[in-house]
C-alpha positions, 0 to 999 in steps of 0.5 A: 500500500502506498503512503498516499493511500494509507493517508487517504484511508482514515478510520471513520469514528463511530459514536459507539466506539471509544477509540478507533484506529486512525491510519496516519502513515500509515484463511480459508473456510472454517478452521480450528482457531487457537484460543487466547488466554483460555477464553473461548468467548474470544476465539471459538473452534469454528471462528474464521481464521484469515491467516495463521502465524507460527507463534501464540500471538493472536489478533482478533477483530469483531467486525460488521460488514456494513460498518463504514469504520470496518471498511475503512480499517480493512486496508490496515488489517490487510497491511498488518497481515502482510507484515505479521501474517507468518507470525500472528494469527488473525481471526474474524468474529461477527458483530452485526449492528445494521440492517443487512449486517447479519445477512452479510455475515451469513454470506461470509459464513456460507462462502466459508463452507466452500473455502472462500471466506476470505474472498467473500470477506474482501468482496463485501467490504469492496462493494459495501457502498452498493449494498450498505445502508439499505432498508430492504433485504440485500439477500439477492445481492449477496447471492449474486456475489456467491455466483460471481465467486463461482460457488455451488449455489445449492450449498451456499443457500443451504448454509446461508439459511441454516439455523446453525449459521444464524446461531453462530453469528449471534453467538459471536455477537453475544461473546463480544458483548460479554467481552466488552465490545460496544461497537465495531471494529473492536480489536483484541491482542492476546486476549486483551482489548486494545484501542490504539490511536494510530497505525504505528501504535498498533504495530508497536503493540503487536511487536511488543506481544511478539517480543514478550 
């Protein structure tokens, strides 16, 4: 990512978030995820793992695919993965807050069942301005994304509509609320919620965790 692009991707402050990362100068499918400090509310065995590092350091993001701040944070998360993906495990948890947030999470989980979680994760953020902030269901849009990704549509629909999928998403949110999550994006590093004020501060916290 170029320096100019980093500067242009400021994280949008959300009223429900005390502090959200501000960018200054700045995987696939269900996987068995590591727990952090023994708290299975933070990382479940079926949580989505974007990339797995070779240390015990774990970075967890509670996100909402319809959240503008999460979309703004997405390039920073991708840069962190480029920097630390071989050493840090990056985990995604659902925390839907908007009209079509749960449906978007269902689409991501249904894609994950076919090994395409990351592709849907990227696509949902990339296209968020097209489907976000709508009062009507965006189910057809999400199914169109699945077709674009070449997924088996019968399997996608079955997983998308499954009670188990909806329960998983709502369990993620309940876990987050128990852990003190009030808004998105919310970040945890090695079991502790962090609220860095800059990209440099965030990387410094990760460096310290790796050095510990």
